[in-house]
Structures are given as structure tokens and as C-alpha cells.
C-alpha positions as CSV (number, residue, x, y, z in Angstrom):
1,X,0.0,0.0,0.0
2,X,1.4,3.4,-1.0
3,X,1.7,6.5,1.2
4,X,-0.9,8.1,-1.1
5,X,-3.4,5.3,-0.3
6,X,-2.6,5.5,3.4
7,X,-3.1,9.2,3.5
8,X,-6.4,8.9,1.7
9,X,-7.6,6.2,4.1
10,X,-6.5,8.3,7.0
11,X,-8.5,11.3,5.7
12,X,-11.5,9.0,5.1
13,X,-11.4,7.7,8.7
14,X,-11.0,11.2,10.2
15,X,-13.9,12.6,8.2
16,X,-16.2,9.7,9.0
17,X,-15.4,10.0,12.7
18,X,-16.3,13.7,12.5
19,X,-19.6,12.9,10.7
20,X,-20.6,10.7,13.6
21,X,-20.4,13.6,16.0
22,X,-23.4,15.3,14.3
23,X,-26.5,13.1,14.7
24,X,-28.1,14.6,11.6
25,X,-25.1,14.4,9.3
26,X,-25.3,10.7,8.3
27,X,-28.9,10.9,7.1
28,X,-28.2,14.1,5.2
29,X,-25.2,12.5,3.5
30,X,-27.1,9.2,2.9
31,X,-29.5,11.3,0.7
32,X,-26.5,11.9,-1.6
33,X,-25.8,8.1,-1.9
34,X,-23.9,7.4,-5.1
35,X,-23.2,11.0,-6.0
36,X,-19.6,12.0,-6.6
37,X,-18.4,15.2,-5.0
38,X,-14.9,16.5,-6.0
39,X,-12.8,18.7,-3.8
40,X,-10.0,20.5,-5.7
41,X,-7.3,22.1,-3.7
42,X,-5.7,24.9,-5.6
43,X,-2.0,25.5,-5.0
44,X,-1.5,21.9,-4.1
45,X,-2.8,20.4,-7.3
46,X,-4.8,17.8,-5.4
47,X,-8.3,16.5,-5.9
48,X,-10.3,14.2,-3.7
49,X,-13.5,12.5,-4.6
50,X,-16.1,11.9,-1.8
51,X,-18.8,9.3,-2.4
52,X,-21.5,8.9,0.3
53,X,-23.0,5.5,0.9
54,X,-26.5,4.5,2.0
55,X,-25.5,4.9,5.7
56,X,-24.0,8.3,5.3
57,X,-20.4,7.2,5.5
58,X,-18.0,8.7,2.9
59,X,-15.6,6.8,0.7
60,X,-12.7,9.1,-0.2
61,X,-10.8,8.4,-3.4
62,X,-8.1,10.2,-5.3
63,X,-9.3,9.1,-8.8
64,X,-12.7,8.1,-10.2
65,X,-13.7,7.1,-13.7
66,X,-17.0,8.9,-13.8
67,X,-17.3,12.7,-13.8
68,X,-18.1,14.4,-10.5
69,X,-21.7,15.4,-9.9
70,X,-20.4,18.5,-8.0
71,X,-17.1,20.2,-7.6
72,X,-15.9,22.5,-4.8
73,X,-12.6,24.1,-5.4
74,X,-10.3,26.7,-3.8
75,X,-7.2,27.0,-1.8
76,X,-7.0,25.1,1.5
77,X,-7.3,28.5,3.3
78,X,-10.4,29.5,1.2
79,X,-12.1,26.2,2.0
80,X,-11.5,26.5,5.7
81,X,-13.4,29.8,5.9
């Protein structure tokens, strides 16, 4: 397993742990089941793809074959605001 895969898995685990802190978040994300949301980080030339499942957990990938249904992009600082 590559460092890239490990970092993506770590990001996925952290995000899913945070989702569980909000009792409403899993059901809201479950309504997006199967949709692909791309996050593009400017300045780092990174993209992550988030795919919610039926239970509201997110799968995080670095590459997908299908086009994203939605894209959010900006610098890391912009996205933290």
C-alpha cells in the first residue's frame, strides 16, 4: 500500500469520525448516496472525490472514472473559511 493510499484512508477515517459527531449528518449524507463530490485544492494540485454510501459514510478516493456530480474548489485556506 502506498503512502498516497494510506493518507487517503486516514482522511476518510477522520472525516467519517467527525460525521458521527453530528446526529443529523449521516442521514443528510445518505440522501446523496452514489453521488460523486470532487474537492479540488488549488495551490496543491490535489483532488479528492467523496462518495456517500446509504448509511451516510463517505468513501474518499483520489481518482474516479466517472465525472463528478459537483465540484468544490479553492485553496485550503479558502475552503476553511
